[in-house]
N, C-alpha and C positions, 0 to 999 in steps of 0.2 A: 316359776316357780321348784321345777327342776333341777333347773343351775342353783337354786338359792339352798335346796335342801343338799346339795353336794356341796356348797359352801359350808352348809352348817356342819355336814360330816368333817370338810377337813379342818375343823375349827373343834372337831370334838364336842359338838352339843347337840351328840346323837337323839337325847329324848325332843330337842325340837324339829332334828329332822325327822324323825317319825311322827310329827305331828303333821308336820309339810309334807312328805310323801304320801301320809293318810288320807288327806285332803285333794290331793293329784288325783291318786287312783280313785277317787267317787268323781271327780270330774272327767278323767278319761282312763276308763276299765282295759286297760291295755295290757300285757304280758310283761313289757319292759319296766312297766310301773312298777305292777306287784311282786318283780325280781328285786328290786331296788328298794323299794319298802321293806321284806322281808329280808336283807341283806340289812339294813340300817337295824331292824328289829334284833337279829343278834348281834349286832354290836353295842347295843343296848342291854345283851342280857335279856330277851324276851324271845327265847326259842319256843314255847309254844303256838306265842301269837305270830311267829314267821310261820309255822308249819300252819296256822288259821290262813294266813294272806299265800300260800301256796298253794292251797288245796284246788281251789279252781284249775290250775293249771297241771297239778299230779292227774287231775282226771281227763285228764285229755288223751286222747289215744297216741297223740306225737309228743313227746314229752323231750322238753332239751336236757341235757346232759347236767348242763349248768343245776337245772333247776333240783333234778334229782339229788346231785349232790350238796348243795344249800339243804333241799329237805332233809337231807339224811345226817348231814353235821346238826340240825335243827331237833330231830328226833335225839340222837344222842344225847345234846346237850340237856332234854328235858326228861333224861333217864328212858328213854324207850329204846334200847338196842336192837332187840330183835327188830323192829320197825325202819330202824336204822339200818342194818344190814340185809334187810331187803330191798329199802330203796335204793340202795349202795350196788346190789345184785341187778336190780334193772337197769342201771344205770351202766354198767358193766356189758350186759347180755344187747342192749341198744346200739351201744358203741365201742367196740373192745379194742378200737386202735388209741382210744385218749386217756 
């Protein structure tokens, strides 16, 4: 299913890809699937949904900088600049070399 979702993204069928990745996430609640779904939601101009999708990953103590960067972009796209800045600051502090 993930390969199918990736093909849909390549074909610019992002709305269909959101549906596919949402279904995959319900079957296997892993971080990689959650991150891919949030990325596709951003492509589909759904930043608030992307933030909701990323929320469980953001609540973990060890947050990946890729997750933080995507969350910051989603916050900014949804008009929440202060939260975007806070999340970017967290990303910089957690990994200043990237």
